[in-house]
C-alpha positions as CSV (number, residue, x, y, z in Angstrom):
1,M,-23.7,-8.4,3.4
2,E,-24.1,-11.9,4.9
3,Y,-22.4,-14.6,2.8
4,I,-23.1,-18.3,2.8
5,N,-20.2,-19.5,0.7
6,Y,-16.5,-18.7,1.3
7,V,-13.9,-19.5,-1.3
8,G,-10.1,-19.3,-0.5
9,I,-7.8,-18.8,-3.5
10,D,-4.0,-19.3,-3.4
11,M,-2.5,-17.6,-6.4
12,A,0.8,-18.3,-8.2
13,K,2.3,-17.1,-11.4
14,R,1.0,-19.9,-13.6
15,D,-1.8,-21.5,-11.6
16,F,-4.0,-21.3,-8.5
17,Y,-5.8,-23.5,-6.0
18,A,-9.4,-22.8,-4.9
19,C,-10.8,-24.1,-1.6
20,L,-14.6,-24.1,-1.8
21,A,-15.3,-25.8,1.5
22,E,-13.6,-27.1,4.6
23,D,-14.3,-30.7,3.8
24,R,-13.5,-30.5,0.1
25,E,-10.1,-30.9,-1.6
26,P,-8.8,-27.6,-3.1
27,I,-9.1,-27.6,-6.9
28,K,-6.2,-26.5,-9.2
29,F,-6.8,-24.1,-12.1
30,Q,-4.5,-22.3,-14.6
31,N,-3.9,-18.6,-13.9
32,N,-5.1,-17.5,-17.4
33,K,-8.4,-16.7,-19.0
34,I,-9.2,-20.4,-19.7
35,G,-8.4,-21.4,-16.2
36,I,-10.3,-18.5,-14.6
37,D,-13.4,-19.2,-16.8
38,M,-13.3,-22.9,-15.6
39,F,-13.1,-21.7,-12.0
40,F,-16.3,-19.6,-12.4
41,K,-18.0,-22.6,-14.1
42,C,-17.0,-24.7,-11.1
43,L,-18.6,-22.1,-8.8
44,G,-21.8,-22.3,-10.9
45,R,-21.9,-26.2,-10.8
46,S,-21.5,-25.9,-7.0
47,N,-24.4,-23.5,-6.7
48,F,-22.2,-20.8,-5.4
49,G,-24.3,-17.7,-6.5
50,K,-23.0,-14.2,-7.0
51,Q,-25.1,-12.8,-4.2
52,D,-24.2,-15.3,-1.5
53,T,-20.6,-16.0,-2.3
54,V,-17.4,-14.2,-1.4
55,L,-14.0,-15.0,-2.7
56,G,-10.7,-14.4,-0.9
57,V,-7.1,-14.0,-2.2
58,E,-3.8,-13.0,-0.8
59,S,-2.2,-9.8,-2.0
60,T,0.7,-11.1,-4.2
61,G,1.9,-7.9,-6.0
62,S,0.4,-8.7,-9.4
63,Y,-0.4,-12.4,-9.6
64,H,-3.8,-11.9,-7.9
65,L,-4.9,-9.2,-10.2
66,P,-6.3,-11.3,-13.1
67,I,-8.7,-13.2,-10.7
68,C,-9.7,-9.9,-9.0
69,V,-10.5,-8.2,-12.3
70,A,-12.4,-11.2,-13.6
71,S,-14.4,-11.6,-10.4
72,Q,-15.4,-8.0,-10.5
73,S,-16.5,-8.4,-14.1
74,A,-18.4,-11.6,-13.3
75,G,-20.2,-9.9,-10.4
76,Y,-18.6,-11.9,-7.5
77,A,-17.3,-10.1,-4.5
78,I,-13.6,-10.7,-3.9
79,K,-11.5,-9.7,-0.9
80,V,-7.8,-9.1,-0.8
81,I,-6.1,-10.3,2.3
82,N,-2.7,-9.2,3.7
83,P,-0.3,-12.2,3.5
84,L,0.9,-11.4,7.1
85,I,-2.6,-12.2,8.4
86,V,-2.5,-15.6,6.7
87,K,1.1,-16.2,7.9
88,K,0.1,-15.3,11.4
89,Q,-2.9,-17.7,11.3
90,N,-0.6,-20.5,10.0
91,L,1.7,-20.0,13.0
92,T,-1.1,-20.7,15.4
93,T,-1.8,-24.2,13.9
94,L,-0.2,-27.2,15.5
95,R,1.1,-28.4,12.1
96,R,2.7,-25.5,10.2
97,V,2.2,-27.0,6.8
98,K,3.1,-24.8,3.8
99,N,1.8,-25.7,0.4
100,D,-0.6,-24.3,-2.1
101,K,-3.5,-26.6,-1.1
102,K,-3.2,-25.8,2.6
103,D,-2.7,-22.1,1.8
104,A,-6.0,-22.0,-0.1
105,A,-7.8,-23.6,2.9
106,L,-6.1,-21.2,5.3
107,I,-7.1,-18.2,3.1
108,R,-10.7,-19.4,3.2
109,Y,-10.5,-19.7,7.0
110,C,-9.2,-16.1,7.3
111,L,-11.9,-14.9,4.9
112,N,-14.6,-16.6,6.9
113,R,-13.3,-14.7,10.0
114,G,-13.9,-11.4,8.2
115,N,-10.3,-10.5,7.1
116,G,-9.5,-8.6,3.9
117,Y,-11.0,-5.7,2.0
118,E,-13.2,-5.9,-1.0
119,Y,-11.4,-5.4,-4.3
120,R,-12.8,-2.5,-6.4
121,A,-10.7,-1.0,-9.1
122,S,-11.4,0.9,-12.3
123,Q,-9.2,1.5,-15.4
124,D,-8.4,4.9,-13.9
125,D,-7.2,3.2,-10.7
126,F,-4.8,1.0,-12.7
127,M,-3.5,4.0,-14.6
128,L,-3.0,6.1,-11.6
129,K,-1.2,3.4,-9.7
130,A,1.1,2.7,-12.6
131,L,1.9,6.4,-13.0
132,V,2.7,6.7,-9.3
133,R,5.1,3.8,-9.4
134,Q,6.7,5.0,-12.6
135,R,7.3,8.4,-11.0
136,N,8.8,6.7,-7.9
137,A,11.1,4.6,-10.1
138,I,12.3,7.6,-12.0
139,S,12.8,9.6,-8.8
140,Y,15.0,6.7,-7.4
141,N,17.0,6.5,-10.6
142,K,17.5,10.2,-10.7
143,L,19.1,10.0,-7.2
144,R,21.4,7.2,-8.4
145,I,22.4,9.1,-11.5
146,R,23.0,12.3,-9.5
147,R,25.4,10.4,-7.2
148,Q,27.2,8.9,-10.1
149,K,27.4,12.3,-11.8
150,D,28.8,13.9,-8.7
151,D,31.4,11.1,-8.3
152,L,32.4,11.5,-12.0
153,D,32.6,15.3,-11.7
154,Y,34.9,14.8,-8.6
155,K,37.2,12.6,-10.6
156,G,37.2,15.0,-13.5
157,N,38.2,17.9,-11.2
158,I,41.2,15.8,-10.1
159,I,42.5,15.3,-13.6
160,K,41.4,18.8,-14.7
161,T,39.1,17.6,-17.5
162,K,35.4,16.8,-18.1
163,I,35.2,13.0,-18.6
164,N,31.8,13.0,-20.5
165,T,28.3,14.4,-20.2
166,I,26.3,11.1,-20.2
167,Y,25.1,11.4,-16.6
168,D,24.2,15.1,-17.2
169,E,22.0,14.1,-20.2
170,L,20.4,11.2,-18.4
171,Y,19.5,13.3,-15.4
172,V,17.9,16.0,-17.6
173,F,16.0,13.3,-19.5
174,L,14.7,11.7,-16.3
175,E,13.8,15.2,-14.9
176,Q,11.7,15.9,-18.0
177,K,9.9,12.5,-17.8
178,Q,9.2,13.0,-14.1
179,K,7.5,16.3,-14.7
180,Q,5.5,14.8,-17.5
181,I,4.2,12.1,-15.3
182,E,3.4,14.5,-12.5
183,K,1.2,16.5,-14.8
184,E,-0.6,13.3,-15.8
185,L,-1.1,12.4,-12.1
186,A,-3.2,15.5,-11.5
187,N,-5.9,14.3,-14.0
188,Y,-7.1,11.4,-11.8
189,N,-9.7,11.7,-9.0
190,Q,-9.2,15.4,-8.8
191,P,-11.8,16.0,-6.0
192,I,-10.0,13.7,-3.5
193,Q,-6.6,14.9,-4.5
194,K,-7.6,18.5,-4.0
195,L,-9.2,17.6,-0.6
196,L,-6.0,15.9,0.6
197,Q,-3.8,18.8,-0.6
198,S,-5.6,21.1,1.9
199,I,-3.5,19.3,4.6
200,P,-0.1,21.0,5.3
201,G,2.8,19.1,3.8
202,V,0.5,17.1,1.4
203,G,1.4,18.1,-2.2
204,P,0.2,16.8,-5.5
205,V,2.5,13.7,-5.5
206,T,1.6,12.8,-1.9
207,A,-2.1,13.2,-2.7
208,A,-1.9,11.2,-5.9
209,S,0.1,8.4,-4.2
210,F,-2.5,8.0,-1.4
211,V,-5.4,8.0,-3.9
212,S,-3.6,5.4,-6.0
213,E,-2.4,3.1,-3.2
214,I,-5.6,3.2,-1.1
215,G,-8.4,3.6,-3.6
216,E,-11.3,3.9,-1.1
217,I,-10.7,5.1,2.4
218,K,-13.8,3.2,3.6
219,K,-11.9,0.0,3.8
220,F,-10.0,1.5,6.7
221,K,-12.7,1.8,9.4
222,H,-10.3,3.3,11.9
223,P,-7.1,5.5,11.5
224,K,-5.0,2.8,13.2
225,H,-5.9,0.4,10.3
226,L,-4.5,3.0,7.8
227,I,-1.4,3.5,10.0
228,A,-0.8,-0.3,10.1
229,Y,-1.3,-0.5,6.3
230,I,1.4,2.2,5.8
231,G,3.7,0.4,8.3
232,I,4.2,3.1,10.9
233,D,2.5,1.3,13.7
234,P,4.7,0.4,16.7
235,R,6.3,-3.0,16.7
236,V,5.7,-4.5,20.1
237,H,8.4,-6.8,21.5
238,E,7.7,-8.4,24.8
239,S,8.9,-11.4,26.9
240,G,6.6,-12.4,29.7
241,T,5.4,-9.4,31.7
242,S,8.6,-7.6,32.5
243,V,10.9,-7.5,29.4
244,R,9.9,-5.0,26.8
245,G,11.9,-4.3,23.6
246,K,12.5,-0.9,22.1
247,G,9.5,0.5,20.2
248,Y,10.4,0.5,16.5
249,I,7.8,0.9,13.7
250,S,6.7,-2.3,12.0
251,K,7.7,-1.3,8.4
252,R,5.4,-4.1,7.3
253,G,3.1,-2.0,5.3
254,N,3.1,-0.1,2.0
255,K,6.6,1.1,1.4
256,I,5.6,3.7,-1.2
257,L,3.2,5.4,1.2
258,R,5.7,5.2,4.0
259,T,8.3,7.0,2.0
260,I,5.9,9.6,0.6
261,L,4.5,10.3,4.1
262,F,8.1,10.7,5.5
263,N,8.8,13.3,2.8
264,A,5.4,15.1,3.5
265,A,6.0,15.2,7.3
266,S,9.6,16.5,6.7
267,V,8.2,19.4,4.7
268,A,5.3,20.1,7.1
269,V,7.5,20.5,10.2
270,L,9.4,23.3,8.4
271,H,6.3,25.6,8.5
272,N,4.0,27.0,11.1
273,N,1.1,24.5,11.4
274,M,-0.2,21.9,13.8
275,F,2.3,19.3,12.6
276,R,5.3,21.6,13.4
277,Q,3.9,22.3,16.8
278,Y,3.3,18.5,17.4
279,F,6.9,17.8,16.2
280,Q,8.4,20.4,18.4
281,R,6.5,19.1,21.4
282,K,8.0,15.7,20.9
283,I,11.4,17.2,20.6
284,S,10.9,19.1,23.8
285,E,10.0,15.8,25.5
286,G,13.4,14.5,24.6
287,K,12.6,12.5,21.6
288,P,15.3,12.1,18.9
289,Y,14.6,13.8,15.6
290,R,13.6,10.7,13.7
291,V,11.4,9.4,16.5
292,A,9.6,12.8,16.6
293,L,9.2,12.8,12.8
294,V,7.7,9.3,12.8
295,A,5.3,10.4,15.5
296,T,4.4,13.3,13.2
297,M,3.9,10.9,10.3
298,N,1.5,9.0,12.5
299,K,-0.4,12.2,13.3
300,M,-0.5,13.1,9.6
301,A,-1.9,9.7,8.7
302,R,-4.7,10.2,11.2
303,V,-5.5,13.7,9.7
304,I,-5.5,12.2,6.2
305,H,-8.0,9.5,7.3
306,A,-10.2,12.1,9.0
307,V,-10.3,14.6,6.1
308,W,-10.8,11.9,3.5
309,T,-13.5,10.2,5.5
310,R,-15.4,13.4,6.3
311,G,-15.0,14.7,2.8
312,T,-14.3,18.2,4.0
313,P,-11.0,20.2,3.7
314,F,-8.5,20.4,6.5
315,E,-8.9,23.4,8.9
316,N,-5.4,24.5,10.1
317,K,-5.6,25.1,13.8
318,K,-2.2,26.6,14.0
319,T,-1.2,29.1,16.7
320,G,1.9,31.3,16.9
321,S,5.2,29.5,16.8
């Protein structure tokens, strides 16, 4: 869709600035229902119609969500822009000014250049994302409790007595809650989850995590865009034309998906499938274990993009190991 009006919005916890035009001073609004309603009235007074106007906002974790949900309800298209894109654009300016007003104008500029993906989220999307993040938090805390439990058991063995069972009880409780959440996860967007689970190494948690964090695969036109979003794209470090740094991954993307994909690839390479073959080929080329595994993660992300985009199950082209 061709837009005439571009509005850059810089969000904060309590307020936000909106830049409606390059030659207009950004306007401040409160980040609450009253302030957001005033913002839409301002758009109306400026003749910024729903069909010819697009809004842009940085991804801020949660502060941008109220304006995104309200824009969706009001019928305005709103795009979410990666803060790294805005930061990179700011570094190219002669005066690297950093304040809310300038950020709103900078976001508008990035939006005008076609950056960002359109925000579309339902109540189910919110629920699924919340459940995935709860499950990850519980899993992390289980690991911490397990380590503390093992340490306490070690000390108990030294003094020949059980100190207490608190860590045992906490671990069992967290284990029960994690299983409960995992059952709930399976109820959301079942067709896509089932589709992704046809890929070797992709289980229910991996599938649910990708569905919750990505929403619609259409916003990633090419697999490399998904790879960058996850943060497993190579980080290039060069100086002039002759000095080249070591190729690490960027780690600037979605940490949840990066961790989930690492676990999925680690499982996939243990079984006879295309990912194991690919992993073993990298090892035979002299790549260290983790480098070969990251390459396999990259391969798996491409397969996930292809399967999800086509809408057809994965066909395992494995050969004898």
